[in-house]
N, C-alpha and C positions, 0 to 999 in steps of 0.2 A: 551969330551967322548960321544959316541953315544950308547943309549940303544936300542938293537935290537928288544925289545918287544914293543917299543913305537909306537904310531900311527903318521904317517906323512901325513897329509891330502894333502899337496902339491904334494907328490909323487903319491898318489892314483889318484888325480884329475888333474894332471898337463896337460893332454891333453883334459880336459873337461872344460876349462875356458870360452869357447864361444860356442854358439849354431848356429853360422853362418853356413849357407849352409844346415841346417836341417829344412825342411818344412813339418809339420804334415798335412797341407792341401793337400799335394800330395797324401795322402792315400784316397782311395775310402771311401765314407761315407756309413755307414750301413743304409739301408732304409727298412728293414724288417718290414712288417706290422703284428703286433701281436694282435690277437683278444682275449679278456678275458671276462669271465662271470662266474657266480655262478649258479649252478642248484638249483632246489627246494629242493634237498636232502642235500644241503650244500657243494657240491663238487666244488672246485675251478678249473677252466679250462683255459688253454692257448693254442692257436691254430694258426698255420701258414699254409696257403694254398700254397703248392709248387707243381706245375704241371710238373716240368722238368723231373722227374722220376716216373715210375708207382709203387711207393712204399709208404708205410705208416709206420711212426715211432711213437711209443706211449710209454710214461713212466707214470706209476702210482706210486705216492709216498705217503706212509702212515707215520703218526707220530707214528711209532712203532719201533723205534731203540732200541739199547741195553740199553739206559739210562732209559727205562721204565720197565726194568726187575724187579725192586724193590728187594724183597728178593729171587726171583726165577732166579738165575743166568743161563743164556742160553735160557730163555724162548722166547725172541724175535727172536733170531737167529734160534733156532730149529723150531719154528713155520714157519718162512719164508722158510727155506730149505725143509720143508715138503710139501709145497704147490704144487710143480710139481711132487710129488711122488704118483700121483693117485687122482682121484676124487670119488664122490659117485657113478658115473656111469662107470668110466673107471679105470682099474688098472694102475700101473705105466708104464708097458710096452705098453699097449694100448694107453695111453695118449702120450707117446713119439713117437709111430708109426704114430699117426694121425698128430701130430705136424710136423714131418719130411715129411710126404706125402704132406703137404701144402707148404713146403719150408719155413715155418715160423721160426723165431729165437726168443727164449725166454731167458731172462737172469734176474738174481736177484742180489741184493746188499743190504748189511746191514751196517749201520753206527750208530754212537752214537745217532743221533737224528731222524733217519728215516730208513725205509725199502723201497726199490724201486724195481719195476718189470717192465720190458720193453718187448715190442713186435715189431718185424719188419716183414713185409710181403708185398706181392704184393697188389696193390690197386684194382685189378679186383673184381667185385662185389661178385662173388662166393667165391674166396679165402679169401677176407677180412671178409665176413660174417662168414665163417667157422672158421677162425683164431680167430676172436673176440669171437665167441661162446666158443671155447676151453679156451681162455684166461679168459673169464668171469667165466666159470665153475671152473677153477683152483683157482681163487681168492675167489669165493663165496661159493663153495661146495667142499672143499678138503676132502679127505677121512680120513686123519690122521690114516692110517692103522697101527696096532700094529707091524706087521712084518717089514714093511718099516721103522717104527720108530727105531727099533733096528739097522737096517743098517745105517740110517742117523746119529744116535747117534755115531756110530763107526767112520763114516766119519768126523763128526764135531770134535770129540775128536782128531783125527789124524791131521785135519786141524789146530786146535787151538794149538796143540803141535808144529807143524812146524812153525807157526807164532811166537810162544813164543821163539823158538830157533833161529829165524832170528833176527839179530842185530837191524835193523830199528824198527820193531814192538815191540821187547822187550824193546828197549829204550823208545819208546812212552808210553808203559805200565808203566814203571818205572817213567817216567816224570809225567804222568797224575795222578798216585797214590799219588804223592807229591803235585802237583799244585792244584789238585781238591780233596784233602783229605776230607772225610766226605760228598761228593756229588756224585750223580749218574754218573757223568762224570769220576770218579776216576778209572773205570774199562773199558778202551777202547776196550779190546779184547772181552768183552761181555759175557764170559762164563767160567766156571771152570769145571773140570772133575766131581767133586762131584755134581755140579748143574745140569749138563747134565744128569747124571745117575739118579737123583732123579725125573726128570720130567716125567709125564705120558701123554698119548694121550689125556686124559680129560683136563689136564692143558692146552694143546695146543688148544683144541677146545674152551675152555672158553676164552683164550686170543684172539683167532681169532675173536670170536663174538664181542669182545669189540674193539680191535684195528683196525680191517679191516672193519670198517664201512664207509658208504658213506660220512659222513660229517667229517671224519678223513683223507680224501684222497685229493690229488691234481693231476690233469691229464694234461699232456702236449702232444700235437699232432702236427706233421709236416708231410705233405704228399699230395698225389694226390687225394684230396677229397674236397668237399664243406663244408661250415659252417654248412649247414643242416645235411649233413652226419656225421660230427664230433659231432654235438649235439646228434644225434641218437645213436652213439656209446657210448657216455658218459652216456646217460640216460639208455641204456641197462645195462651198468656196475653198475651204481648207484642203480638201482632198484633191482638188484640181491643181493647186499651186505646187511649186517646187517645195521640197522639204529640207529641214536640217541646217539652215544657215540663219544667223542673226547678226545684226550689225555690232561691231565691236564698240566698246565704250570709247568716247573721244578722250584724248589726253586733257589734263587740266590746263586751263588758260595760263600761259606764262605771265608773270607780273610785268606791267609796262609802266613807264613814267608819265607824269602829267604832261599834257601837250596842248597847244592851241595853234590852229592853222586856218588860213583864209585861202579859198580857191577862187580866183577871179573868173567871173562869167559875165555875159552881157546884161543880166537881169538888173533892173534898177534897184529893187529892194534886196536885202540880204536875207537868206534863210540860214538859221542857226540851229545847231544841235549841241547840247551840253550833256555829258554823260559821266557817270561814276560807276566803277565795278560794284556789283551787288552779289553777296554770297548767299542770300536767303533763297530757299527753295519752297515751292508750294506745299510740300509734304511736311514742312517744319511747323511747329505749333505757333511760332510768332510771325508767320508769313502774313496772316490777315492784318496784323498791325502795320506791316510795310505797305500793304495795299491801301489801307485807310489813310496812312500818312501821305502817300503819293496823291491820293484823291484830294486831301486837304490842300496840298501844295499847288496842284495844277490841273484838275480834271473838269470840275464843274464851273458854272458861271460865278459861284460864290467862292471859288478857290482863291488862295492868296495871290498866285501869279496872275490870274485873270483880273482880279480886283486892282492889283498894283500896276500891271503893264497896260491893261486896256482901259479900265474904268478911271483910274486916277491920272494916268500919264498919256493915254492915247497912242502908245507906241506900236501896238499890234492889234489885229482883229481876233486872232486865235492863238492860244498857247496850250500845249499839252504836256503832261507828265505821266510816263508809263513805265512800270517795271516789266522787264522781260526776263523771266527766270530760265535762261538757257541752262542745259544740264551741266555743261563743263565750266560754266561761269557766267552769271547773269549780269544785267546792266539796268540802271535806272537812267532813263533818257528824257530830257526836256527839250521840246522843239518850239520854235516861234519864228516869225518874220518881223523885220523892222526896216526903217529907212537906213540906207547904207551908212550915213554919217553917225548913227548911234549904235553901230555894231558893238564896239568895245564897251561903251558905257552900259548898254543893256546886258551884255554878258556879265559884267561885274555886278550889276543889280541882281540878276537871276542867281548867280553863284552865291552872292551874299544871302539871298532869301533861302536857298537850299541849306547853307551852313547854319543859318538861324534856326531853321526847323529842326535840323539834326541836334543842335546844341540845346535848344529850349523845349522842343517837342510841340505838339499841337495843343490847343485848348480843348476842354471837354465839350464845349459847344460846337467847335469845328468838327470834332470826331462824330458827334451826334448827327450833324448835317450830312457828313459823308456816309454814315451808316444808312441814312434814309435814301441817299442817292444810290448806293450800291445795292441795297435791298430792292429798290424799285427796278434797277437794271436786271437783277436776278429774276424777279417775278415776271417781267416782260419776256425774258428769254425762255423760261420754262412754260410760258403760256402758249407757245407754238411748237409744233413738232420739229420744225427745222431748227429753231433756236435751241430746243432741248437736246437734239442729237448732237449739235455742235458742242454743247456743254459736256455731254457724256464723253465725246471724243477727246476734248481738251483735258478733262479730268483724268481719263485713262492714260493719256500721254504723259501727264505730269505726276503720275503715280499716286493720285489721291484715292482715298477709300470710296467704295461705292455709295456710301451714305453722305458724301460730302455736301451735296445740294441741300439735304435736310438739316445738316448741322451748321451750315455756313453762317446763317444769320445769328445763331447763338455765339459762334466764334467771333463775329464782328462785335456783338454786344459785350463780350468779355474784355475787349481791348480798352485799356485806360490810357490817359495822357502819358503816364509814366512808362507803361509797357510799350507804347508807340515810340517814345523817345529812346528807350533802351534798344528796341529793334533797329531803329535807324542807326544808332551808334555802333551796334554790333555788326550790321551787315553792309553798310555803305563805307567805301574808302574814299574820302574826299581828297586825300593826298595824291590820288591818281586820276584826277578829273581831266577829261579830254573835251575840248570844244572845237568844232569845225564850223566854218561859215562859207557860204557861196553867194556870189553877186558882185556888183560893181565895187571897186576899191576907191572909196572917197576919203578925204581928210576927216579924221575923227573929231567929234565934238562932244562936250558934256551934254547930259540930258537937259531938255528945257526945264526952266523952273516950274514947280508945281503951281496950280491955281492957288490963290491966296487961301481959299476955304479948306484946302487939303494940307496945308503946311502944319 
């Protein structure tokens, strides 16, 4: 008798028993020279001189994410979204007009651990100087105008409502509230309607003076300028910002128990997230092994989960597996959609496949395929200024050395099946697995029998 929910490793990896014909050395090696330094104000800087295009890309990252809100829900998000709504010198319309006249592109992003603001503009001396002056003014001297605050509060409430009603972000919120119960990470959406309503312009000014300080920022620059020019830009920015405050380290994540929860919604299909605590950090020597193993499990089309759930069983169109190395305690999360009646059976299937990978490890052939995929992703990112500056900012935030991009492919090549298995067993805690699902609540059924050819 064949159990259609059981894992059949030989079926999943039947065509991956040999890495013959796959040669990672055929990939171009990354040779990007990254310069790194720290200013006298405490600002961490990473810079790549790239003369191919007359452009400059800059990202400023502050340790001012939603996890530092404390008792003021929405404080970090509202502060960041108010930065480009006018300065002490220019109102919101004037600021937008001057930015547009220069052809500069400004963007903002808020995450659990950080807020980031980016600038893209031409590298000509006049344009760059004026664009940096506006960017610096926005960061250092925002107006926090009362009328603009009313408008931005309305926009943020609407945005948060739309995110909460979207299945993927709602599922993440439900997952984190259980996985990180009692910790600042427990509220990934970062704000509530009541919290937003209670905040005042003075609350935002006070938070800005602390969180947007020179020694609480990291700057990454890629573009058509020299090291001396880059240093001057960073000094200009650092000198204009408040001084002397840095975000405190978050407390360790308290241990939580395994849990499974379903949240009924009108959606016909179910959206699921399965996650386990992950202790590995990007700065640790065995972290590339975790990244490779996660890719083997569920990133590419040839991954185990994609082959099993989509190709063999037709349960879902897309499934992902992603490690999130948060500083106070990371997580490995797997997400997918399926028909409502197969929620529990698919959860058991995915949990079993994760457990099998942790216990048995990947094959050498699977690792080689994932190396090729990750190397290709890296090469595509470093090929553009915008992709490269994002990698620099991410590496700086994660505490990686400046030469990380150059050495990363060699680190991937050094991972063996045994070291990948050891890293999984060392850093993943399967006993604290948390699963959440959203969607209609239907009577549960076993998975349909596999096609005869796949049994």
